C-alpha positions, 0 to 999 in steps of 0.5 A, a space after each residue: 102627291 099627284 101632279 097634273 103636268 102640262 106645257 106649251 099652252 101657247 095661250 089663245 082663247 080658242 086653244 083654251 076653249 078646246 081644253 077648258 072643260 078637261 082642265 077644270 077636272 084637274 082639281 079633282 085629280 091632282 094636288 098641284 098643277 105644273 106648267 112647263 113653259 111656253 104659257 104664251 105665244 109671244 111673251 106679252 103681258 096682255 096674253 098672260 093677263 087673260 091666261 091668269 084670269 083662267 088659271 086662278 079659276 082652276 083653284 089648284 096650287 100652280 108651279 111653273 117655269 117660263 119657256 122660250 116663247 115667254 121670252 120673245 117680247 123681252 117682258 119675261 120679268 113682268 110675266 113672272 111678277 104677274 104670275 107670282 102676284 096670283 100665287 103661282 110659284 115661278 121657278 127660275 133657278 129656285 126651289 119650292 117645297 110643298 107637302 113633302 115634295 120639292 120642286 126645282 126648276 129653270 127654263 133650260 136651254 139648247 145644246 144637244 145630247 150625249 156625244 153631240 153636246 156643243 162645246 165651248 170651242 171656236 168663235 166667241 158666239 159659240 162660246 157664248 151660246 154654250 155658256 148660256 146652257 151652262 148658266 141654266 144648268 148652274 141655276 138648276 143645280 142651285 135650285 136642287 141644292 135648296 131642297 131638303 125634301 126626300 122627294 124631288 121633281 125637276 121642272 124644265 122647258 127644254 128637254 134633258 134627254 134625247 129619248 123624249 124628242 124622238 119624233 121631231 126632225 133629227 136636224 133640230 134635236 140640238 135646239 130642243 134641249 141638252 143632256 147637261 141638264 140631265 147630268 145635274 139631275 142625276 148628280 143631285 137626285 130626283 124622282 121625276 123630270 117634267 119638260 115640254 118644248 118637243 111638241 112631236 116628241 115622245 111622252 116618256 124617257 129616262 136619264 142615264 141615272 134612271 130618273 123618269 122624264 116626262 114630255 108634257 107638251 100639250 100637242 103631244 098629250 092631245 094626240 094620245 088616246 084618250 086625249 087629255 090636256 095634262 098628265 098625272 104624275 105621282 111622286 
C-alpha cells in the first residue's frame, strides 16, 4: 500500500490554494491519504466544513486523527462527526483495516521523552497531566489490539520519539510529544508511525524497537527540495 501522509494543514483558503494542485496529484500516487492532526486552525466547524468540501474532491480514502488545534473550540466531537459523515475514518483510540493494512490512531499528548518523561509525582495538577498522557497511550494500545492485519500503521498527532522533534527549541520538546506512545507501538508492533505537530522537526526517525517514524508536518514537507504537501510511505 502507498500512503500519502500529511499533517498540520491549519486550514485556511490561502494555505489550501498553495498546495491544491499538488494535493490533487495524490490520487495518482497513493492508495490512502493519512491526515495526522491539526486539520483546522481553531477547531471550528466552519473551518472543517470548507476543508471537507475540498478533501472529498481528492477522491481518495482518508484516515485521520485530530490534533491540539482541532480541540481549541471544544467542538472536536462535532468535527469528528462531520468527517465521518463524509466517509473519513477518524481514529480516536480505534483501529481500521483496509486492503490488508491496519491503521491504529489517537491524538497522543505531551510529556517528554526517555529519561525526561514526566512522572505522576507531586501536585495533583501534574498527576492529572500525566494521566492524560497515559490515557492516550491506553487508547493507542486499545486501537492496536483491535487490528488483525500483519501490516500496521500508527497514526498520531504528537511525536512518539525525540529524534523527529530535533530542530525545534529544546525548551519545548516536552510539549511536542512523549515516548510513552513509542513504547506502546514497540510492544504491539508496527510497520510505521506517522505524526505531525513538530513543524520545524526532522522528517524521519525510529523508535527504540526500530519502527520507522515519519514527521509529516506540512511546513516541514514544504521546506524539502522539491517541496511537496505529502509524503509517500509504502507498507
